[in-house]
C-alpha positions as MATLAB code, in Angstrom:
seq = 'MSQENVELVKAFFDAYNARNGEVIDRLLDPDAQVTTLSARAGLPQRWERGATRRYFEQLEESWADLRVEVEDHRELGDRVVALGRIRGTGKASHVEVVHVFATVFVVRNSRFIRVDTFDDPRAALEAAGLSE';
ca = [
    -268.920   71.033  -64.621;
    -268.556   70.532  -68.453;
    -265.244   69.315  -68.606;
    -266.378   66.839  -65.620;
    -268.683   65.613  -67.871;
    -266.260   65.442  -70.980;
    -263.675   63.253  -68.742;
    -267.001   60.739  -67.577;
    -267.380   59.902  -71.006;
    -263.694   59.219  -71.353;
    -263.699   56.911  -68.249;
    -267.369   55.140  -69.506;
    -265.399   54.457  -73.240;
    -261.943   53.834  -70.988;
    -264.209   51.123  -69.127;
    -266.278   49.887  -71.894;
    -263.195   48.757  -74.383;
    -261.394   47.338  -71.345;
    -264.671   45.339  -70.656;
    -264.873   46.263  -67.303;
    -268.871   46.501  -66.014;
    -268.113   47.252  -62.779;
    -266.531   50.536  -63.449;
    -269.501   51.612  -65.977;
    -272.529   50.276  -63.418;
    -270.493   53.249  -61.165;
    -270.918   55.547  -63.477;
    -274.607   55.149  -64.256;
    -277.367   55.793  -62.264;
    -279.717   53.239  -61.247;
    -282.040   54.174  -63.592;
    -279.921   54.480  -66.319;
    -280.870   52.927  -69.697;
    -278.274   52.689  -72.507;
    -279.313   52.200  -76.307;
    -277.035   51.177  -78.325;
    -276.608   49.918  -82.023;
    -275.835   46.134  -80.944;
    -279.184   45.036  -82.149;
    -277.878   44.809  -85.989;
    -275.357   41.792  -84.523;
    -278.283   40.131  -82.776;
    -277.257   41.502  -79.589;
    -279.614   43.609  -76.649;
    -280.592   47.070  -78.021;
    -280.233   48.411  -74.496;
    -279.161   47.649  -70.934;
    -279.402   48.878  -67.715;
    -277.304   48.989  -64.494;
    -276.468   45.385  -63.410;
    -276.747   44.141  -66.624;
    -273.237   45.354  -68.227;
    -271.480   42.234  -67.395;
    -273.793   40.118  -69.013;
    -274.073   42.577  -72.379;
    -270.065   42.711  -72.441;
    -270.203   38.769  -72.336;
    -272.849   38.997  -75.251;
    -270.348   41.183  -77.308;
    -267.779   39.108  -76.657;
    -269.248   35.980  -78.137;
    -269.983   37.940  -81.257;
    -267.132   40.124  -81.979;
    -263.205   39.365  -82.035;
    -262.074   42.775  -80.708;
    -264.983   45.803  -81.104;
    -263.413   48.915  -80.052;
    -264.553   52.133  -79.888;
    -262.254   55.215  -80.989;
    -263.489   58.581  -79.732;
    -262.538   61.252  -81.772;
    -264.272   64.263  -80.741;
    -266.392   65.777  -77.698;
    -269.472   68.114  -78.034;
    -270.881   69.356  -74.951;
    -273.964   71.600  -73.774;
    -275.397   71.739  -70.064;
    -275.617   68.162  -68.982;
    -275.018   66.762  -72.790;
    -271.702   65.195  -73.961;
    -271.665   63.980  -77.467;
    -268.974   61.434  -78.137;
    -268.139   60.763  -81.968;
    -265.988   58.425  -83.575;
    -265.819   54.850  -85.120;
    -266.060   51.380  -84.139;
    -264.041   48.737  -85.198;
    -264.418   45.515  -84.888;
    -264.481   41.892  -86.424;
    -267.194   39.503  -86.605;
    -266.418   35.992  -84.948;
    -268.665   34.233  -87.544;
    -267.975   36.313  -90.455;
    -264.361   37.450  -89.899;
    -265.626   40.813  -91.308;
    -263.380   43.512  -90.215;
    -266.507   46.588  -89.301;
    -265.730   50.051  -88.833;
    -268.981   52.027  -88.212;
    -269.131   55.782  -87.299;
    -271.438   56.290  -84.498;
    -272.307   59.049  -81.562;
    -273.241   58.810  -78.353;
    -275.232   61.342  -76.624;
    -274.677   61.137  -72.968;
    -277.051   62.926  -70.729;
    -275.396   63.579  -66.688;
    -276.832   64.574  -63.302;
    -275.108   64.524  -60.351;
    -271.758   63.154  -61.892;
    -273.603   60.244  -63.140;
    -275.048   59.331  -66.551;
    -278.982   59.070  -66.411;
    -279.094   58.513  -70.247;
    -276.849   56.976  -72.421;
    -278.148   56.470  -76.537;
    -275.982   55.504  -79.430;
    -276.734   57.557  -83.239;
    -275.428   55.321  -86.118;
    -275.783   59.179  -87.739;
    -273.712   61.881  -86.081;
    -276.021   64.729  -87.023;
    -279.517   62.710  -85.128;
    -277.242   62.513  -82.408;
    -275.881   66.208  -82.476;
    -279.714   67.562  -82.876;
    -281.179   65.309  -80.229;
    -278.890   67.004  -78.211;
    -279.539   70.171  -78.716;
    -276.047   71.141  -80.962;
    -275.492   71.623  -84.418;
    -272.550   70.421  -86.196;
];
């Protein structure tokens, strides 16, 4: 089951980088919430299933080429933590940003019921019940 959950996380980020809201919405439980680091850029801090396309539209308004690069996965039962970097160039500032992140996914019945992104990988691992 754990490898299946990791594959779901990989599919999520593939769809995220492709801005494929339909795939992401299929991966989200109907009651799921996604929290992001985007509030700093004036974007919504969270979105729900069905609002993914609008979130991506807002993301594209602010970022020229935002991409998520996952470098590692850690898993514990129904939780998977993806660790990596977010890279992008601000459309207004033209400044390239590279930011460390970690996202905690909670999986139930092959769908994400919770997706929380942290800018501190240790905090994410701790939230998932994992240690470094």
